[in-house]
PDB file as gemmi writes it, atoms N, CA and C in Angstrom:
CRYST1    1.000    1.000    1.000  90.00  90.00  90.00 P 1                      
ATOM      1  N   GLU A   1      14.695 -14.143 -22.563  1.00  0.00           N  
ATOM      2  CA  GLU A   1      15.979 -14.829 -22.491  1.00  0.00           C  
ATOM      3  C   GLU A   1      16.329 -15.099 -21.032  1.00  0.00           C  
ATOM      4  N   ALA A   2      16.839 -16.299 -20.789  1.00  0.00           N  
ATOM      5  CA  ALA A   2      17.232 -16.679 -19.434  1.00  0.00           C  
ATOM      6  C   ALA A   2      18.496 -15.940 -19.035  1.00  0.00           C  
ATOM      7  N   THR A   3      18.634 -15.721 -17.753  1.00  0.00           N  
ATOM      8  CA  THR A   3      19.868 -15.133 -17.243  1.00  0.00           C  
ATOM      9  C   THR A   3      20.735 -16.254 -16.701  1.00  0.00           C  
ATOM     10  N   PRO A   4      22.050 -16.053 -16.626  1.00  0.00           N  
ATOM     11  CA  PRO A   4      22.947 -17.113 -16.146  1.00  0.00           C  
ATOM     12  C   PRO A   4      22.515 -17.665 -14.790  1.00  0.00           C  
ATOM     13  N   GLY A   5      22.515 -19.005 -14.712  1.00  0.00           N  
ATOM     14  CA  GLY A   5      22.192 -19.669 -13.461  1.00  0.00           C  
ATOM     15  C   GLY A   5      20.728 -19.995 -13.279  1.00  0.00           C  
ATOM     16  N   GLN A   6      19.844 -19.456 -14.133  1.00  0.00           N  
ATOM     17  CA  GLN A   6      18.404 -19.703 -13.976  1.00  0.00           C  
ATOM     18  C   GLN A   6      17.979 -21.077 -14.469  1.00  0.00           C  
ATOM     19  N   ASP A   7      18.495 -21.506 -15.585  1.00  0.00           N  
ATOM     20  CA  ASP A   7      18.077 -22.747 -16.224  1.00  0.00           C  
ATOM     21  C   ASP A   7      19.223 -23.758 -16.164  1.00  0.00           C  
ATOM     22  N   PRO A   8      19.008 -24.926 -15.543  1.00  0.00           N  
ATOM     23  CA  PRO A   8      20.103 -25.906 -15.435  1.00  0.00           C  
ATOM     24  C   PRO A   8      20.505 -26.531 -16.773  1.00  0.00           C  
ATOM     25  N   HIS A   9      19.733 -26.256 -17.837  1.00  0.00           N  
ATOM     26  CA  HIS A   9      20.046 -26.818 -19.145  1.00  0.00           C  
ATOM     27  C   HIS A   9      20.640 -25.781 -20.098  1.00  0.00           C  
ATOM     28  N   VAL A  10      21.025 -24.634 -19.531  1.00  0.00           N  
ATOM     29  CA  VAL A  10      21.669 -23.571 -20.306  1.00  0.00           C  
ATOM     30  C   VAL A  10      22.899 -23.104 -19.525  1.00  0.00           C  
ATOM     31  N   ALA A  11      24.001 -22.950 -20.227  1.00  0.00           N  
ATOM     32  CA  ALA A  11      25.221 -22.439 -19.597  1.00  0.00           C  
ATOM     33  C   ALA A  11      25.814 -21.355 -20.484  1.00  0.00           C  
ATOM     34  N   TYR A  12      26.489 -20.407 -19.847  1.00  0.00           N  
ATOM     35  CA  TYR A  12      27.100 -19.284 -20.546  1.00  0.00           C  
ATOM     36  C   TYR A  12      28.596 -19.282 -20.264  1.00  0.00           C  
ATOM     37  N   PHE A  13      29.383 -19.045 -21.315  1.00  0.00           N  
ATOM     38  CA  PHE A  13      30.832 -19.054 -21.186  1.00  0.00           C  
ATOM     39  C   PHE A  13      31.428 -17.844 -21.880  1.00  0.00           C  
ATOM     40  N   ASP A  14      32.627 -17.466 -21.457  1.00  0.00           N  
ATOM     41  CA  ASP A  14      33.390 -16.416 -22.112  1.00  0.00           C  
ATOM     42  C   ASP A  14      33.938 -17.021 -23.403  1.00  0.00           C  
ATOM     43  N   ALA A  15      33.463 -16.520 -24.537  1.00  0.00           N  
ATOM     44  CA  ALA A  15      33.841 -17.090 -25.832  1.00  0.00           C  
ATOM     45  C   ALA A  15      35.319 -16.910 -26.153  1.00  0.00           C  
ATOM     46  N   SER A  16      35.990 -15.964 -25.510  1.00  0.00           N  
ATOM     47  CA  SER A  16      37.420 -15.772 -25.770  1.00  0.00           C  
ATOM     48  C   SER A  16      38.289 -16.725 -24.947  1.00  0.00           C  
ATOM     49  N   VAL A  17      37.691 -17.410 -23.984  1.00  0.00           N  
ATOM     50  CA  VAL A  17      38.440 -18.347 -23.143  1.00  0.00           C  
ATOM     51  C   VAL A  17      38.165 -19.796 -23.556  1.00  0.00           C  
ATOM     52  N   ALA A  18      36.900 -20.138 -23.752  1.00  0.00           N  
ATOM     53  CA  ALA A  18      36.536 -21.492 -24.190  1.00  0.00           C  
ATOM     54  C   ALA A  18      36.990 -21.663 -25.639  1.00  0.00           C  
ATOM     55  N   VAL A  19      37.811 -22.667 -25.885  1.00  0.00           N  
ATOM     56  CA  VAL A  19      38.381 -22.881 -27.212  1.00  0.00           C  
ATOM     57  C   VAL A  19      37.443 -23.753 -28.045  1.00  0.00           C  
ATOM     58  N   ALA A  20      36.965 -23.200 -29.153  1.00  0.00           N  
ATOM     59  CA  ALA A  20      36.065 -23.934 -30.046  1.00  0.00           C  
ATOM     60  C   ALA A  20      36.853 -24.981 -30.827  1.00  0.00           C  
ATOM     61  N   PRO A  21      36.208 -26.059 -31.219  1.00  0.00           N  
ATOM     62  CA  PRO A  21      34.801 -26.379 -31.020  1.00  0.00           C  
ATOM     63  C   PRO A  21      34.570 -27.047 -29.671  1.00  0.00           C  
ATOM     64  N   LEU A  22      33.349 -26.898 -29.152  1.00  0.00           N  
ATOM     65  CA  LEU A  22      32.962 -27.600 -27.938  1.00  0.00           C  
ATOM     66  C   LEU A  22      32.484 -28.990 -28.314  1.00  0.00           C  
ATOM     67  N   SER A  23      32.617 -29.922 -27.367  1.00  0.00           N  
ATOM     68  CA  SER A  23      32.205 -31.308 -27.598  1.00  0.00           C  
ATOM     69  C   SER A  23      31.412 -31.821 -26.416  1.00  0.00           C  
ATOM     70  N   PHE A  24      30.518 -32.771 -26.687  1.00  0.00           N  
ATOM     71  CA  PHE A  24      29.811 -33.517 -25.655  1.00  0.00           C  
ATOM     72  C   PHE A  24      30.399 -34.916 -25.634  1.00  0.00           C  
ATOM     73  N   ARG A  25      30.654 -35.426 -24.435  1.00  0.00           N  
ATOM     74  CA  ARG A  25      31.113 -36.813 -24.280  1.00  0.00           C  
ATOM     75  C   ARG A  25      30.636 -37.332 -22.943  1.00  0.00           C  
ATOM     76  N   ARG A  26      30.679 -38.638 -22.776  1.00  0.00           N  
ATOM     77  CA  ARG A  26      30.347 -39.241 -21.482  1.00  0.00           C  
ATOM     78  C   ARG A  26      31.484 -38.954 -20.512  1.00  0.00           C  
ATOM     79  N   TRP A  27      31.137 -38.842 -19.229  1.00  0.00           N  
ATOM     80  CA  TRP A  27      32.169 -38.594 -18.229  1.00  0.00           C  
ATOM     81  C   TRP A  27      33.017 -39.843 -18.057  1.00  0.00           C  
ATOM     82  N   GLN A  28      34.246 -39.634 -17.590  1.00  0.00           N  
ATOM     83  CA  GLN A  28      35.187 -40.723 -17.358  1.00  0.00           C  
ATOM     84  C   GLN A  28      35.664 -40.662 -15.914  1.00  0.00           C  
ATOM     85  N   GLN A  29      36.081 -41.783 -15.389  1.00  0.00           N  
ATOM     86  CA  GLN A  29      36.399 -41.925 -13.972  1.00  0.00           C  
ATOM     87  C   GLN A  29      37.363 -40.861 -13.435  1.00  0.00           C  
ATOM     88  N   ALA A  30      38.378 -40.487 -14.167  1.00  0.00           N  
ATOM     89  CA  ALA A  30      39.385 -39.542 -13.649  1.00  0.00           C  
ATOM     90  C   ALA A  30      39.073 -38.080 -13.983  1.00  0.00           C  
ATOM     91  N   ASP A  31      37.900 -37.807 -14.549  1.00  0.00           N  
ATOM     92  CA  ASP A  31      37.552 -36.432 -14.921  1.00  0.00           C  
ATOM     93  C   ASP A  31      37.523 -35.524 -13.707  1.00  0.00           C  
ATOM     94  N   ARG A  32      38.034 -34.296 -13.922  1.00  0.00           N  
ATOM     95  CA  ARG A  32      38.050 -33.277 -12.874  1.00  0.00           C  
ATOM     96  C   ARG A  32      37.405 -32.008 -13.408  1.00  0.00           C  
ATOM     97  N   ILE A  33      36.804 -31.239 -12.503  1.00  0.00           N  
ATOM     98  CA  ILE A  33      36.195 -29.966 -12.842  1.00  0.00           C  
ATOM     99  C   ILE A  33      36.575 -28.949 -11.771  1.00  0.00           C  
ATOM    100  N   ALA A  34      36.723 -27.709 -12.182  1.00  0.00           N  
ATOM    101  CA  ALA A  34      36.961 -26.606 -11.244  1.00  0.00           C  
ATOM    102  C   ALA A  34      35.620 -25.886 -11.084  1.00  0.00           C  
ATOM    103  N   PRO A  35      34.798 -26.271 -10.099  1.00  0.00           N  
ATOM    104  CA  PRO A  35      33.459 -25.699  -9.963  1.00  0.00           C  
ATOM    105  C   PRO A  35      33.467 -24.186  -9.771  1.00  0.00           C  
ATOM    106  N   LEU A  36      32.417 -23.552 -10.272  1.00  0.00           N  
ATOM    107  CA  LEU A  36      32.252 -22.111 -10.073  1.00  0.00           C  
ATOM    108  C   LEU A  36      32.407 -21.784  -8.602  1.00  0.00           C  
ATOM    109  N   GLY A  37      33.149 -20.732  -8.320  1.00  0.00           N  
ATOM    110  CA  GLY A  37      33.319 -20.281  -6.945  1.00  0.00           C  
ATOM    111  C   GLY A  37      34.466 -20.931  -6.205  1.00  0.00           C  
ATOM    112  N   MET A  38      35.107 -21.937  -6.791  1.00  0.00           N  
ATOM    113  CA  MET A  38      36.224 -22.601  -6.110  1.00  0.00           C  
ATOM    114  C   MET A  38      37.574 -22.042  -6.559  1.00  0.00           C  
ATOM    115  N   HIS A  39      37.553 -20.976  -7.344  1.00  0.00           N  
ATOM    116  CA  HIS A  39      38.750 -20.231  -7.729  1.00  0.00           C  
ATOM    117  C   HIS A  39      39.855 -21.118  -8.306  1.00  0.00           C  
ATOM    118  N   GLY A  40      39.470 -22.026  -9.190  1.00  0.00           N  
ATOM    119  CA  GLY A  40      40.446 -22.856  -9.878  1.00  0.00           C  
ATOM    120  C   GLY A  40      40.776 -24.173  -9.218  1.00  0.00           C  
ATOM    121  N   HIS A  41      40.351 -24.381  -7.969  1.00  0.00           N  
ATOM    122  CA  HIS A  41      40.576 -25.679  -7.321  1.00  0.00           C  
ATOM    123  C   HIS A  41      39.676 -26.712  -7.990  1.00  0.00           C  
ATOM    124  N   THR A  42      40.214 -27.892  -8.230  1.00  0.00           N  
ATOM    125  CA  THR A  42      39.445 -28.907  -8.943  1.00  0.00           C  
ATOM    126  C   THR A  42      38.914 -29.990  -8.013  1.00  0.00           C  
ATOM    127  N   ARG A  43      37.887 -30.667  -8.516  1.00  0.00           N  
ATOM    128  CA  ARG A  43      37.307 -31.810  -7.811  1.00  0.00           C  
ATOM    129  C   ARG A  43      37.066 -32.916  -8.824  1.00  0.00           C  
ATOM    130  N   LEU A  44      37.160 -34.143  -8.372  1.00  0.00           N  
ATOM    131  CA  LEU A  44      36.795 -35.266  -9.218  1.00  0.00           C  
ATOM    132  C   LEU A  44      35.294 -35.220  -9.478  1.00  0.00           C  
ATOM    133  N   LEU A  45      34.895 -35.486 -10.720  1.00  0.00           N  
ATOM    134  CA  LEU A  45      33.466 -35.526 -11.005  1.00  0.00           C  
ATOM    135  C   LEU A  45      32.774 -36.608 -10.178  1.00  0.00           C  
ATOM    136  N   SER A  46      33.459 -37.709  -9.938  1.00  0.00           N  
ATOM    137  CA  SER A  46      32.852 -38.771  -9.131  1.00  0.00           C  
ATOM    138  C   SER A  46      32.515 -38.267  -7.726  1.00  0.00           C  
ATOM    139  N   ASP A  47      33.338 -37.381  -7.163  1.00  0.00           N  
ATOM    140  CA  ASP A  47      33.046 -36.795  -5.850  1.00  0.00           C  
ATOM    141  C   ASP A  47      31.866 -35.828  -5.930  1.00  0.00           C  
ATOM    142  N   VAL A  48      31.787 -35.067  -7.016  1.00  0.00           N  
ATOM    143  CA  VAL A  48      30.649 -34.160  -7.218  1.00  0.00           C  
ATOM    144  C   VAL A  48      29.359 -34.977  -7.303  1.00  0.00           C  
ATOM    145  N   PHE A  49      29.401 -36.087  -8.025  1.00  0.00           N  
ATOM    146  CA  PHE A  49      28.215 -36.936  -8.163  1.00  0.00           C  
ATOM    147  C   PHE A  49      27.801 -37.511  -6.814  1.00  0.00           C  
ATOM    148  N   THR A  50      28.781 -37.893  -6.012  1.00  0.00           N  
ATOM    149  CA  THR A  50      28.487 -38.413  -4.675  1.00  0.00           C  
ATOM    150  C   THR A  50      27.839 -37.330  -3.814  1.00  0.00           C  
ATOM    151  N   ASP A  51      28.372 -36.114  -3.885  1.00  0.00           N  
ATOM    152  CA  ASP A  51      27.798 -34.989  -3.135  1.00  0.00           C  
ATOM    153  C   ASP A  51      26.338 -34.742  -3.512  1.00  0.00           C  
ATOM    154  N   HIS A  52      26.001 -34.996  -4.779  1.00  0.00           N  
ATOM    155  CA  HIS A  52      24.630 -34.801  -5.255  1.00  0.00           C  
ATOM    156  C   HIS A  52      23.770 -36.058  -5.080  1.00  0.00           C  
ATOM    157  N   HIS A  53      24.327 -37.078  -4.434  1.00  0.00           N  
ATOM    158  CA  HIS A  53      23.617 -38.327  -4.138  1.00  0.00           C  
ATOM    159  C   HIS A  53      23.059 -38.989  -5.397  1.00  0.00           C  
ATOM    160  N   LEU A  54      23.871 -38.985  -6.465  1.00  0.00           N  
ATOM    161  CA  LEU A  54      23.432 -39.602  -7.706  1.00  0.00           C  
ATOM    162  C   LEU A  54      23.630 -41.109  -7.639  1.00  0.00           C  
ATOM    163  N   PRO A  55      22.613 -41.887  -7.979  1.00  0.00           N  
ATOM    164  CA  PRO A  55      22.771 -43.342  -7.998  1.00  0.00           C  
ATOM    165  C   PRO A  55      23.684 -43.763  -9.157  1.00  0.00           C  
ATOM    166  N   PRO A  56      24.352 -44.902  -9.020  1.00  0.00           N  
ATOM    167  CA  PRO A  56      25.306 -45.346 -10.051  1.00  0.00           C  
ATOM    168  C   PRO A  56      24.713 -45.393 -11.457  1.00  0.00           C  
ATOM    169  N   HIS A  57      23.484 -45.852 -11.601  1.00  0.00           N  
ATOM    170  CA  HIS A  57      22.909 -45.944 -12.943  1.00  0.00           C  
ATOM    171  C   HIS A  57      22.678 -44.564 -13.557  1.00  0.00           C  
ATOM    172  N   HIS A  58      22.447 -43.547 -12.739  1.00  0.00           N  
ATOM    173  CA  HIS A  58      22.255 -42.185 -13.252  1.00  0.00           C  
ATOM    174  C   HIS A  58      23.589 -41.582 -13.698  1.00  0.00           C  
ATOM    175  N   LYS A  59      24.650 -41.900 -12.978  1.00  0.00           N  
ATOM    176  CA  LYS A  59      25.977 -41.376 -13.327  1.00  0.00           C  
ATOM    177  C   LYS A  59      26.377 -41.788 -14.741  1.00  0.00           C  
ATOM    178  N   GLN A  60      26.026 -43.008 -15.118  1.00  0.00           N  
ATOM    179  CA  GLN A  60      26.422 -43.514 -16.435  1.00  0.00           C  
ATOM    180  C   GLN A  60      25.722 -42.792 -17.577  1.00  0.00           C  
ATOM    181  N   LEU A  61      24.657 -42.052 -17.284  1.00  0.00           N  
ATOM    182  CA  LEU A  61      23.900 -41.337 -18.303  1.00  0.00           C  
ATOM    183  C   LEU A  61      24.371 -39.896 -18.500  1.00  0.00           C  
ATOM    184  N   LEU A  62      25.281 -39.426 -17.638  1.00  0.00           N  
ATOM    185  CA  LEU A  62      25.687 -38.026 -17.669  1.00  0.00           C  
ATOM    186  C   LEU A  62      26.703 -37.733 -18.766  1.00  0.00           C  
ATOM    187  N   TRP A  63      26.582 -36.542 -19.321  1.00  0.00           N  
ATOM    188  CA  TRP A  63      27.482 -36.037 -20.345  1.00  0.00           C  
ATOM    189  C   TRP A  63      28.286 -34.885 -19.765  1.00  0.00           C  
ATOM    190  N   VAL A  64      29.429 -34.617 -20.353  1.00  0.00           N  
ATOM    191  CA  VAL A  64      30.199 -33.430 -20.018  1.00  0.00           C  
ATOM    192  C   VAL A  64      30.418 -32.648 -21.306  1.00  0.00           C  
ATOM    193  N   VAL A  65      30.524 -31.339 -21.153  1.00  0.00           N  
ATOM    194  CA  VAL A  65      30.843 -30.456 -22.272  1.00  0.00           C  
ATOM    195  C   VAL A  65      32.289 -30.022 -22.094  1.00  0.00           C  
ATOM    196  N   THR A  66      33.090 -30.230 -23.127  1.00  0.00           N  
ATOM    197  CA  THR A  66      34.502 -29.850 -23.086  1.00  0.00           C  
ATOM    198  C   THR A  66      34.807 -28.878 -24.224  1.00  0.00           C  
ATOM    199  N   ASP A  67      35.864 -28.109 -24.034  1.00  0.00           N  
ATOM    200  CA  ASP A  67      36.318 -27.276 -25.151  1.00  0.00           C  
ATOM    201  C   ASP A  67      37.358 -28.075 -25.934  1.00  0.00           C  
ATOM    202  N   ALA A  68      37.935 -27.463 -26.964  1.00  0.00           N  
ATOM    203  CA  ALA A  68      38.871 -28.165 -27.847  1.00  0.00           C  
ATOM    204  C   ALA A  68      40.135 -28.634 -27.143  1.00  0.00           C  
ATOM    205  N   THR A  69      40.456 -28.025 -25.985  1.00  0.00           N  
ATOM    206  CA  THR A  69      41.643 -28.441 -25.243  1.00  0.00           C  
ATOM    207  C   THR A  69      41.346 -29.611 -24.309  1.00  0.00           C  
ATOM    208  N   GLY A  70      40.069 -30.002 -24.212  1.00  0.00           N  
ATOM    209  CA  GLY A  70      39.679 -31.077 -23.302  1.00  0.00           C  
ATOM    210  C   GLY A  70      39.232 -30.578 -21.943  1.00  0.00           C  
ATOM    211  N   GLN A  71      39.277 -29.281 -21.723  1.00  0.00           N  
ATOM    212  CA  GLN A  71      38.855 -28.689 -20.448  1.00  0.00           C  
ATOM    213  C   GLN A  71      37.354 -28.913 -20.255  1.00  0.00           C  
ATOM    214  N   ILE A  72      36.969 -29.480 -19.113  1.00  0.00           N  
ATOM    215  CA  ILE A  72      35.544 -29.685 -18.827  1.00  0.00           C  
ATOM    216  C   ILE A  72      34.939 -28.348 -18.418  1.00  0.00           C  
ATOM    217  N   LEU A  73      33.921 -27.942 -19.173  1.00  0.00           N  
ATOM    218  CA  LEU A  73      33.246 -26.681 -18.919  1.00  0.00           C  
ATOM    219  C   LEU A  73      31.962 -26.852 -18.117  1.00  0.00           C  
ATOM    220  N   TRP A  74      31.302 -28.001 -18.297  1.00  0.00           N  
ATOM    221  CA  TRP A  74      29.946 -28.108 -17.753  1.00  0.00           C  
ATOM    222  C   TRP A  74      29.492 -29.558 -17.743  1.00  0.00           C  
ATOM    223  N   VAL A  75      28.771 -29.922 -16.687  1.00  0.00           N  
ATOM    224  CA  VAL A  75      27.990 -31.154 -16.665  1.00  0.00           C  
ATOM    225  C   VAL A  75      26.545 -30.668 -16.686  1.00  0.00           C  
ATOM    226  N   PRO A  76      25.894 -30.739 -17.858  1.00  0.00           N  
ATOM    227  CA  PRO A  76      24.551 -30.167 -17.984  1.00  0.00           C  
ATOM    228  C   PRO A  76      23.597 -30.639 -16.889  1.00  0.00           C  
ATOM    229  N   GLY A  77      22.902 -29.664 -16.333  1.00  0.00           N  
ATOM    230  CA  GLY A  77      21.935 -29.940 -15.283  1.00  0.00           C  
ATOM    231  C   GLY A  77      22.530 -30.101 -13.903  1.00  0.00           C  
ATOM    232  N   LEU A  78      23.877 -30.045 -13.802  1.00  0.00           N  
ATOM    233  CA  LEU A  78      24.490 -30.342 -12.515  1.00  0.00           C  
ATOM    234  C   LEU A  78      25.503 -29.294 -12.044  1.00  0.00           C  
ATOM    235  N   ILE A  79      26.548 -29.038 -12.834  1.00  0.00           N  
ATOM    236  CA  ILE A  79      27.625 -28.166 -12.356  1.00  0.00           C  
ATOM    237  C   ILE A  79      28.352 -27.521 -13.527  1.00  0.00           C  
ATOM    238  N   GLN A  80      28.735 -26.266 -13.333  1.00  0.00           N  
ATOM    239  CA  GLN A  80      29.490 -25.531 -14.341  1.00  0.00           C  
ATOM    240  C   GLN A  80      30.880 -25.232 -13.794  1.00  0.00           C  
ATOM    241  N   SER A  81      31.834 -25.186 -14.702  1.00  0.00           N  
ATOM    242  CA  SER A  81      33.217 -24.916 -14.332  1.00  0.00           C  
ATOM    243  C   SER A  81      33.481 -23.431 -14.152  1.00  0.00           C  
ATOM    244  N   ASP A  82      34.480 -23.135 -13.350  1.00  0.00           N  
ATOM    245  CA  ASP A  82      34.969 -21.776 -13.165  1.00  0.00           C  
ATOM    246  C   ASP A  82      35.748 -21.328 -14.406  1.00  0.00           C  
ATOM    247  N   TYR A  83      36.257 -22.309 -15.146  1.00  0.00           N  
ATOM    248  CA  TYR A  83      37.012 -22.033 -16.367  1.00  0.00           C  
ATOM    249  C   TYR A  83      36.060 -21.452 -17.416  1.00  0.00           C  
ATOM    250  N   ALA A  84      36.430 -20.379 -18.046  1.00  0.00           N  
ATOM    251  CA  ALA A  84      35.649 -19.704 -19.094  1.00  0.00           C  
ATOM    252  C   ALA A  84      34.366 -19.076 -18.561  1.00  0.00           C  
ATOM    253  N   LYS A  85      34.344 -18.779 -17.263  1.00  0.00           N  
ATOM    254  CA  LYS A  85      33.155 -18.138 -16.689  1.00  0.00           C  
ATOM    255  C   LYS A  85      33.031 -16.707 -17.186  1.00  0.00           C  
ATOM    256  N   ILE A  86      31.827 -16.180 -17.112  1.00  0.00           N  
ATOM    257  CA  ILE A  86      31.555 -14.808 -17.504  1.00  0.00           C  
ATOM    258  C   ILE A  86      32.104 -13.875 -16.422  1.00  0.00           C  
ATOM    259  N   THR A  87      32.859 -12.871 -16.844  1.00  0.00           N  
ATOM    260  CA  THR A  87      33.417 -11.888 -15.917  1.00  0.00           C  
ATOM    261  C   THR A  87      33.100 -10.485 -16.433  1.00  0.00           C  
ATOM    262  N   SER A  88      33.497  -9.490 -15.679  1.00  0.00           N  
ATOM    263  CA  SER A  88      33.257  -8.107 -16.103  1.00  0.00           C  
ATOM    264  C   SER A  88      34.050  -7.747 -17.364  1.00  0.00           C  
ATOM    265  N   SER A  89      35.094  -8.505 -17.670  1.00  0.00           N  
ATOM    266  CA  SER A  89      35.880  -8.224 -18.873  1.00  0.00           C  
ATOM    267  C   SER A  89      35.438  -9.059 -20.083  1.00  0.00           C  
ATOM    268  N   THR A  90      34.417  -9.891 -19.910  1.00  0.00           N  
ATOM    269  CA  THR A  90      33.905 -10.704 -21.018  1.00  0.00           C  
ATOM    270  C   THR A  90      33.312  -9.801 -22.088  1.00  0.00           C  
ATOM    271  N   LYS A  91      33.730 -10.025 -23.323  1.00  0.00           N  
ATOM    272  CA  LYS A  91      33.212  -9.236 -24.447  1.00  0.00           C  
ATOM    273  C   LYS A  91      32.193 -10.031 -25.279  1.00  0.00           C  
ATOM    274  N   ASN A  92      32.430 -11.329 -25.439  1.00  0.00           N  
ATOM    275  CA  ASN A  92      31.535 -12.181 -26.208  1.00  0.00           C  
ATOM    276  C   ASN A  92      31.127 -13.379 -25.370  1.00  0.00           C  
ATOM    277  N   VAL A  93      29.820 -13.621 -25.329  1.00  0.00           N  
ATOM    278  CA  VAL A  93      29.273 -14.708 -24.529  1.00  0.00           C  
ATOM    279  C   VAL A  93      28.841 -15.846 -25.442  1.00  0.00           C  
ATOM    280  N   LEU A  94      29.224 -17.061 -25.038  1.00  0.00           N  
ATOM    281  CA  LEU A  94      28.815 -18.257 -25.736  1.00  0.00           C  
ATOM    282  C   LEU A  94      27.729 -18.930 -24.907  1.00  0.00           C  
ATOM    283  N   LYS A  95      26.565 -19.116 -25.499  1.00  0.00           N  
ATOM    284  CA  LYS A  95      25.434 -19.764 -24.811  1.00  0.00           C  
ATOM    285  C   LYS A  95      25.336 -21.193 -25.320  1.00  0.00           C  
ATOM    286  N   VAL A  96      25.314 -22.160 -24.401  1.00  0.00           N  
ATOM    287  CA  VAL A  96      25.202 -23.569 -24.748  1.00  0.00           C  
ATOM    288  C   VAL A  96      23.926 -24.105 -24.116  1.00  0.00           C  
ATOM    289  N   THR A  97      23.124 -24.785 -24.922  1.00  0.00           N  
ATOM    290  CA  THR A  97      21.860 -25.347 -24.464  1.00  0.00           C  
ATOM    291  C   THR A  97      21.849 -26.842 -24.728  1.00  0.00           C  
ATOM    292  N   CYS A  98      21.286 -27.580 -23.798  1.00  0.00           N  
ATOM    293  CA  CYS A  98      21.124 -29.017 -24.039  1.00  0.00           C  
ATOM    294  C   CYS A  98      19.753 -29.469 -23.578  1.00  0.00           C  
TER     295      CYS A  98                                                      
END                                                                             
């Protein structure tokens, strides 16, 4: 079994924080994410894509994973949110693979 952070196509979330059901959708221009380690500060996904030097045609192919509240949890293969991250108080882990 992979450990968190090893595989860019697997993400782990605190199941008591991420509200089910999770959904996959295409990213939208105003989407924001609170990247891991930024302690809740958010960034526009378009800025994250620019930081990763993604060409415009590649950006249009990206998906985001959201919880039932619309909170962006993950852009598979690229960035995970600080929201619903695994902590020392996590009791149940939700593993998402794409």
